[in-house]
N, C-alpha and C positions, 0 to 999 in steps of 0.2 A: 504494500500500500504506500503510495507516494503522497506527498503534500505539495500544494502550490498555493500561491497567493491569489486573492480575488482578481487582482490586476492581471497577473499572468493567465489566469483562467479565462478572463474576458478577451484577452489578446489572442488566445489560442483555443477558442471555444470548439471549433470543428475538430481539432486534434484531441481535445478533452473528450468529446463525444465518441470519437473513434476508439479511444482507449477504453472507455466504459463499455462500448459495444464488444470490444475484445475481451471483456471479463475483468478489467482492472477497476479497482476502487480508488478514488482520489479524494483526499481531504482538502477542502478549500479553507484558507485562513484569511483573516483580515486583522491587521494590527497584532499579529501573533496569536490570535484566538481562533479556534475552530468555529466556522460558521455553517459549513455544509459538507455533505458527503455526496459525491457523484459516483455512481457505479451502475452495473448492469441492472436492467429492469427485471423484475420477477415475471415469469410467464405463467399464466394460469388461464384456464377456460371457465373458471367460476364453479367448478364441480364441487369444491369444498363448501361454498356458500349454499349451493342447491341442496347438498346433503344435510347441512345444518338446518336449513329451513324445513326440509322434509321431516326431520326427526324432532324438531322443537315443537312442544305443545303450544297451542294458541288458546288463551282463555277467551271465553265468550265476551267479556267486557271489553278486552282489547280489540277484538274483531268488530264489535259494535262501534267503538271509537273510530276505527279506520273507515268503516262504512259511512259514518256521519261526516267525517272529514272529506271523503270523496264527494259526497252529496253537496257539501257546502262550497265546493270549488266549481266555478263556472269555467268550463273548458271550451271557450270560444276563441277564435283568432282575434288579435287586437286590430282595431280599426284605426286608420291614420286620419287625422283631420283633413277636411277638404281644403284645397288651395283657395 
């Protein structure tokens, strides 16, 4: 894991992304303090979330609250004022 300053990261952003794409994790510092970590993105198809939702019990009160919230929201396209 390497470290680079925020200034250097901004000057070489494309190279920074290339390094992350290649599996490297880079610590970004500013004024000697760690401010960010740039690294490879996690890849997932959401199967863990789907499995969690399938197994999690839903109580009736929560389901009722969700239904009420959905009914309270107006799902129409915004209109622009006439010129």
